N, C-alpha and C positions, 0 to 999 in steps of 0.2 A: 384483463383484470382492471377493475375500476379502483378510484381513490379510496371508496368507502372500505372495500375488501382488504386493500394494502393496508389502510391504518388500524385494522383490527389485529395485524400481526403484532405480537407482543414485543414491545420496544426491549424488554430485558433480554429476549433471545436474540434479537438483532445486535444489541451491543455485545452479548456473549460471543457472537460468530465474528465480531471485529476484535476480539480478544479484550474487551472492556467489561470489568465485573465491578459489582458495588462494594464499597469498603464497609457499609452497614445494610444488612437486608432484614427488616422487620417483618418479611412474610407478605404484608400488603404493599409495602413500598420499599425502595431502595435509594441509599445515597451514593453518588458516583462523583468522581473526579471530573470536571467538564472536559469532554474530549476535544473541544476546539479552543482552548486557552490554558494558561497556567493556573492552576486551581489546587492550592495546598490544602485547603480545608474541606474537600468534597461538597461542594455546595449546589450539586445538580440532583434534584430529586426526580424519581420516577415513580408515578402512582401506578402500580400493576393492576387494580382494578379498573380504574379510568383508562389506562393505557395512555397517560399524558405525561410530559416532563417539563419540568421548569429549571432554569439555571437562575437560581437567586442572586449570584455575582454579576450576571450580565444583564439580568432583567428581561429574559427570552423564554419562551416556551411553545408547547404546542403538541401536535400529533407527530405520528413517526416520519410521514413526509416532511414535516416541518424540519424535524431533526437531521434528516438526510440531506436537505438543502442548506441547512446550516455547517454540516461536517464537511459536506463535499463542494461548498460554495457554487451551486448551480441552481438552475431554474426548476420550478414545478415539474414541467414536463420532463426535463431530465432526472429529476429525483424519481419520477414514477417508472421510468424506463429502467433506471439503474435497480430499483426495487424488483421491478418485475423479472429481472435476470437474476438477481442476487437470492431472492426467495426461492427460486426454482431449484436451488440447491438443496432445498428442505422438501422430502417427499410428501409430506402432510404437515398441516398444524390445525389446531381446533381454535375456535374463536370464542371469546367470552361475551356475556351480555344476553339479556333475555329477548332483546327485540330484533335479533338476528334471523332472517328467513332460515327455515330448516335446510334448504339447498345450498346455502352459504355457511353452514356452521363447520364444515371441513373442506378445504380446498387442496385438491392434489395436483401438482404441477409437475410436468415432465421436461427433463432437459437432457438431449440425446446430442452426441457427437455425429456428425453426418460425413465428416471429412477431415484429414490430416494431411497436410501440405508443407512444403518449404514455405518460410515466411517471405511474401512477396507484395502482398496487398499494398498499394500506395499509401492509403489512409493510414495502416498500421505502422508502416516505416515512417510517415510523417510524425506519428505520435510518439515513436521512440526517439527521434530527433529532436523532438521539442523536450523530451526528459534527458536529452544529453548522451543517450546510449549509443555506444559504436555498433553500426548495423551489421557488420562482420561477426561480432560477438554474439548479438542477439541472434543471428542466423544459426550459429553453432549450437546453441543452448535452447532454442525455442522453436516452436513449430506454429503455423497457422491453422487454428482451429475453427472449422465451419461446425456450427451445432444449432439446434432449434429449441425454443422454449414453447411449449404446447403447440407446436407446429410452425411456429413463426422463426424465419431463418436469421441468423446472427452470425458474426465471426469475429475473432479476436487473437490475441497473442496467447499461446499455450505453453506453459512451464510444467512439465510431468514432475509428480511426486513418486515415492517409494510405492504405493499401492496402485499406480496407473491411472490416477486421477490427474486432471490439469487445473492449475491455477489459471484463469483466464483475465486478461486485461484488454480495454480498448478505451477510448476516450470517454465512455459512458459507463462503464461496467468495470467492477473489481469483485471477482468471486470465484468459485471453484465447480468444476464437474466434478461430482463425488466418485470415488471415495476421497475424503480429505486426509491429507498425511503431511510429512515432512518430505524434503527432498536432501539425499544424501549424495555428494560428490566425490568419490574417491579416486585418488590419483597417485598419491604418496606411496613409496615402498614401505615406510613404516607409519605406524599410527602415533607420530609424536605432536603434531600440531593441527588443530582444526579452526578454521574460521566460521563463526557463526552469524548468520544474517537472519533479519525478520521476514523480510519479503524478497522475491526474486529481482525485482527491480533495483534493490540495493546491492544483491549479488552482480547484476550486470553492470551496475554503476563502479563497483569496486574492479572489476575487470577492466572497464573502461579507463578508469584512472591509472590502474597499473600499465595498461598498454600505452598511455600517454606519458609514462614514464615519470609519474608524480612522485616526488622523493618521499612521501609520507606513505607511499603504498609499493615498496621495492618489489620488482620482478622475481618470482620465485614459484617452483612445481613441487616443493617439499611440505605441502600441507593439504589436507582435505577441507571440503566445505559442507556445511549443512545449512539448508534454508527452511526455517521454521514454517514459513507460508501462514503464521498467525501466532502470536504468543500463546494462544490456547493449546497449540501442539506442544509446547515444552517439555511436558512429561514423557512424551513419545521419543524426544531426542535425548533425554537423560542417559539412557542405557548406552546408545552409540557414543555420547560424549565422554562417558566414563572410561573408555578405551585410549584417550588421549592424554598426554602429559601437559599440554597447553592449550588453552581454549580462549581465544580472542573474539571478543563480542562486538561486533558491529551493529548495535541495536538502537531503536529511535530514541531520540531524546524527549520522550514523553512519559506519561505516568506508566503505561504498560511495560514499556521498554526497560524502564528503572526498575520497576517490580521484578521482572524477569531475570534481570542481572543480579538482583539481590538473592533471588532463589538460586541462582548458579552458584554464586560466591558462597552461599550457606552449605550447598552440596559439595562443592569442589575446593573451597579455599583459594589458596595462593594459585592453583593451577589456572584460574581465570583472571583475565585482564580485559579491562574495559577500554575497547578501542574507539569508543565514541568521542574520546578527548580530541581526536582529529578533526571533528566536525561538530564542536560543542556549542557553536553559535547557529546551528542548523538544525531542523527539525528531524532530519535523517540524512542518510550518506547520498541519497539521490538529489536532495535538496542543496547540499554541498556541491556536488558535480554541476547542477544546473547553474549555482551562482558563480561557479569557476568559469564556465562557458560563457556567462553574460560578461564578465570581467574581462576575458579574453577578446571578446568581440568588441568592446569599448575601446580597448587598447589598441587593437588593430585598424579601428577607425580613426583613431588618433593619429597614428603613424600615416596612414593612407590620405588623410586629409591635407590637401595642398596649403602651403603657407599662403596667405592672402597678400597679393601685391598692391601697393599703391597705384591708383588710377592713373593712366598716362595722359599727360596733358598734350592737347592738339597743338601742333605748331602753327600758330597764326601768322608768323612773320613779325617783322619789326615795323613798328609806327615811325615814320619820318615826321 
């Protein structure tokens, strides 16, 4: 898949797949809150006809690939690899524009699972360690997924949803092998409390913090968990959440997360608690975990660093 084909995939659809929707939609363009900075006034415009974006507040803009590079903080090549895998979750899409060759007006991509094993690939384990995730916890809740995209082999960390699909992560890809759905982990005897997460990395981060006996996240098995796997899946979670007396929301500190929380608060009122207060200075729970790990390493290095000693003077004897 070359860059010209990738850049014809609708930016609006790409953002929607990330749970990002326009605050104002005029039919031929939409205004969005910028996905990579604090933006109270929705100052990013997406031109649907030209399939281009511009962030007026940051003075940046461009194609879909440019947007992915900016959102993921990656190179052009990495953005193309990420897009090739992510767009494969869409069975087909139509391109717009009159100059597109007929054989490129519709592209069908196939993403197939070729193997499911225990999580053991060194590259994936290293990626989890970089994200601060406890490896034993990850192995209990995730699988190693081997899959192909149009015949090309890839592998990643897989987290299963309610419909049998898998959320996939590796250092270059964040997406889903369809069908897309929420994940519901039921373990409590009574449906009293449910902890809600946006993505499974945040869920694994929570379990890691709990295992490390962080006082903000006390140990308990008296609650269930729901992972949205995208704020776009919030409507799918509503029926299940309605069964609980208390809902603790560990959502991202961004526009999508805040919007999702308002929807939950509107639906369930006082039954909903915003648990993001525990990591209010961070973009999400995993970012909070990584920051705590960095601080811990710094403190350990301070303790381990030997106290410098003054240089010893050589005994040259006394002059007579």
